[in-house]
C-alpha positions in Angstrom: 79.9 54.8 86.5 81.0 56.5 89.7 83.4 56.3 92.5 86.3 58.5 93.6 90.0 58.1 93.5 92.7 60.3 94.9 95.8 61.9 93.2 98.8 63.2 95.0 100.0 66.7 93.9 102.8 68.1 96.0 101.7 68.5 99.5 98.0 68.0 98.6 95.7 65.2 97.7 93.0 65.9 95.1 89.9 63.8 94.7 88.9 62.7 91.2 85.1 62.0 91.1 83.7 59.6 88.6 87.1 59.1 86.9 85.6 56.8 84.3 83.2 59.5 83.1 83.6 59.9 79.3 84.3 63.5 78.5 85.4 63.1 74.9 83.2 60.4 73.2 84.8 58.4 70.4 83.4 59.7 67.1 84.6 58.6 63.7 88.4 58.6 63.9 88.4 60.5 67.2 89.5 58.6 70.3 87.5 58.3 73.5 88.9 60.0 76.6 87.6 59.9 80.2 88.0 62.4 83.1 90.8 60.1 84.3 92.6 60.7 81.0 92.1 64.5 81.3 93.5 64.5 84.9 96.5 62.3 83.9 97.3 64.7 81.0 97.2 67.8 83.2 99.3 66.2 85.8 102.0 65.3 83.3 101.9 68.6 81.5 101.8 70.7 84.7 105.6 71.6 84.8 105.4 73.0 81.3 101.9 74.6 81.6 102.0 76.3 85.0 104.6 79.0 84.0 101.9 80.2 81.6 99.2 80.2 84.2 100.8 81.4 87.5 99.5 84.7 88.7 96.8 85.1 86.0 93.0 85.2 86.5 91.3 82.3 84.7 88.0 81.7 83.0 87.0 78.1 83.0 85.2 76.3 80.2 83.4 73.5 81.9 81.6 70.5 80.4 80.4 68.4 83.4 78.7 65.8 81.2 81.4 65.9 78.5 81.2 67.2 74.9 77.7 65.8 74.5 76.3 67.8 77.4 75.9 71.5 78.1 78.8 73.9 78.3 79.2 76.9 80.5 81.8 79.5 81.1 82.7 80.1 84.7 84.6 83.1 86.1 83.7 83.0 89.8 85.0 80.5 92.2 82.2 78.7 94.0 81.6 78.4 97.8 82.4 74.7 97.7 85.8 75.2 96.0 88.8 74.6 98.3 90.1 77.6 100.2 93.7 76.7 99.2 93.0 77.7 95.6 94.5 81.1 95.0 92.1 83.8 93.8 91.8 87.4 92.9 88.9 89.9 93.2 88.7 91.8 89.9 86.5 94.9 89.7 83.6 94.9 87.2 80.7 97.2 86.7 78.5 96.9 89.7 80.8 94.7 91.8 83.7 92.2 91.5 84.5 88.8 90.1 86.5 86.3 92.1 88.6 84.5 89.5 90.6 81.4 90.3 94.4 81.6 89.8 96.2 78.4 89.0 99.6 78.5 90.7 100.2 74.8 91.4 99.5 71.3 90.2 96.9 70.6 92.8 94.8 73.5 91.5 95.2 72.3 88.0 94.0 68.8 88.9 91.1 70.2 90.9 90.0 72.2 87.9 90.2 69.1 85.7 88.1 67.2 88.2 85.5 69.9 87.8 85.5 69.1 84.0 87.2 72.4 83.2 88.4 71.2 79.8 89.8 74.5 78.6 91.5 77.2 80.7 91.3 80.7 79.3 93.8 83.1 80.8 94.0 86.9 81.2 96.8 88.7 79.4 97.7 90.5 82.6 98.8 89.2 86.0 97.0 89.6 89.2 99.6 92.0 90.6 99.1 94.4 87.7 95.6 93.6 86.5 95.3 96.5 84.1 98.8 96.2 82.6 99.0 93.3 80.1 102.3 91.6 79.6 101.2 89.6 76.6 99.8 90.6 73.2 97.8 88.0 71.2 97.0 87.9 67.5 94.4 85.2 66.6 94.7 84.1 63.0 91.2 82.8 62.4 90.6 81.3 58.9 87.3 81.4 57.1 86.9 77.6 57.2 88.4 74.4 58.5 90.0 72.8 55.4 93.6 72.1 54.6 93.5 75.1 52.1 92.2 77.3 54.9 95.1 76.3 57.1 97.5 77.2 54.3 96.1 80.7 54.6 96.9 80.6 58.3 100.5 79.6 57.5 100.9 82.5 55.1 99.3 85.0 57.5 101.6 83.8 60.3 104.7 84.2 58.2 103.7 87.7 57.1 102.8 88.7 60.7 106.1 87.2 61.9 108.1 89.2 59.3 106.3 92.4 60.2 106.9 91.9 64.0 110.6 91.2 63.2 110.8 94.5 61.2 109.5 96.4 64.2 111.8 94.4 66.5 109.1 92.6 68.6 109.9 89.0 69.4 107.0 86.6 69.0 106.0 83.0 69.3 103.3 80.7 67.7 100.8 78.4 69.2 98.3 76.1 67.6 94.8 76.8 69.0 93.5 73.2 69.1 90.6 74.6 67.0 91.1 76.1 63.6 94.0 78.6 63.5 97.1 79.8 65.2 97.9 82.4 67.9 100.9 84.7 67.7 102.0 85.8 71.1 104.2 88.9 71.9 105.7 89.4 75.4 105.3 92.9 76.7 107.1 94.7 79.5 103.8 95.4 81.4 104.2 99.2 81.2 101.2 99.8 79.0 97.5 99.7 79.7 95.0 97.6 77.7 93.8 100.5 75.6 97.4 101.1 74.4 98.1 97.5 73.8 94.9 96.9 71.8 95.3 100.0 69.8 98.8 98.9 68.9 97.6 95.4 68.0 94.9 97.0 65.7 97.6 99.0 64.0 99.7 95.9 63.3 96.7 94.0 62.1 95.6 96.9 59.9 99.0 97.2 58.4 99.0 93.5 57.5 95.5 93.6 56.1 96.1 96.7 54.0 99.1 95.0 52.5 97.1 91.9 51.6 93.5 93.0 51.2 92.4 90.0 49.2 93.5 87.5 51.8 93.4 89.2 55.2 90.8 91.3 57.0 90.2 93.0 60.4 86.4 93.0 59.9 84.8 91.9 63.2 81.5 91.0 61.5 81.7 87.6 59.7 79.4 88.8 56.9 82.1 91.4 56.0 85.0 88.9 55.8 84.1 86.8 52.8 86.6 84.0 52.5 89.5 86.1 53.9 91.4 85.2 57.1 90.4 87.3 60.1 93.4 88.9 62.1 91.6 89.1 65.4 93.0 91.4 68.1 89.9 91.6 70.3 91.4 89.6 73.1 93.7 92.4 73.9 91.3 94.2 76.2 90.5 94.3 79.9 88.7 91.2 81.2 89.2 89.4 77.9 91.0 86.1 77.8 92.8 83.8 75.5 93.3 80.0 75.6 96.3 79.0 77.7 99.3 77.1 76.2 98.8 73.4 76.7 95.2 73.6 77.5 92.8 71.0 76.1 90.1 72.1 73.7 86.5 71.0 73.9 86.5 69.2 70.5 86.5 65.5 69.5 89.8 63.8 70.1 90.9 66.2 72.9 93.2 68.5 70.9 95.6 70.7 72.8 96.6 74.3 72.2 100.3 73.8 71.7 103.3 76.1 71.4 105.4 75.6 68.3 108.6 77.0 67.0 108.7 79.2 63.9 110.5 76.5 62.0 107.6 74.1 62.6 105.4 76.4 60.5 107.0 74.7 57.5 106.1 71.2 58.7 103.6 69.7 56.2 102.0 67.7 59.0 101.2 70.8 61.0 97.6 71.6 61.7 95.6 73.4 64.4 94.8 70.1 66.1 98.2 68.4 65.4 98.6 67.6 69.2 96.2 65.9 71.6 96.5 64.8 75.2 98.3 61.8 73.9 101.3 63.6 72.5 101.3 67.3 73.6 103.8 66.6 76.4 106.3 65.3 73.9 106.1 68.7 72.1 106.3 70.5 75.4 109.6 68.8 76.2 111.2 70.4 73.1 110.8 73.8 74.7 109.5 75.4 71.4 109.4 79.0 72.9 113.0 78.9 74.1 114.0 81.7 71.7 111.6 84.2 73.4 113.4 86.7 75.6 112.6 86.6 79.3 111.8 90.3 79.4 109.0 91.7 77.3 109.4 94.8 75.1 108.0 98.3 75.3 105.6 99.3 72.6 106.9 102.8 72.0 109.9 102.0 69.8 107.9 99.4 67.9 105.1 101.8 67.3 107.5 104.4 65.9 108.9 101.7 63.5 105.4 100.6 62.5 104.4 104.2 61.8 107.4 104.6 59.6 106.5 101.5 57.6 102.9 102.7 57.2 
């Protein structure tokens, strides 16, 4: 197992090393996928995925030896990485972090060659690093059964209804893992503290209305069998899985945007789409109803306070 092949991406040529390397072993009903399969998927999905990545710092979830090998999370670009990859120096305590920024297909394919199975993106852009333009609610069930996903459906509907009442447009995405993400576009005029506090207020309102089913308890031991409405990603230097990214699970599931109508699909599940069929879903433009401009939180907060 070895060798190298080249892939053309715009004006650049990207080398794919050990393309036959198995990254997703076939287990049970799960299909086997190689690095070549991963690269081919990211090349095909690039037109739909790149708008969600451009201008955002990334954290890479790398599995150089596939799912059966070690995993590590990488924030810094390495000295051997090509100088044509865009990057941003982000302040941290005691120094900076040099995050990659994926602005083109060539970068996406290079990251795939590095066995970056999953791309985790910042909720702010590089040109306004402390001003998020996205808000994310992670609906995380207690388990991984069909009944647990039914609780995700109910929570998503309730969250969507609440966001509608305070006039915040939102969209849904399967995580490729266990639950769903609800994403709210913001206007980029609030800092992370404001955004996270608002998200906590929304989650708290929801949990207070359905205390037997929903919780905002960060500690697992305090959740019981209730679904966790997680808003912890709405903080500086935190990340969330990017739309159309592959997840490091058997069968190569993909975090996939869906329309609100698809929430009623009986075949829907958190791993409904894989690298074999996620591009078909992407072509339906499931987030087409989202407005291009994000909303301010002030009017929504006043409406939420009135409800509470």
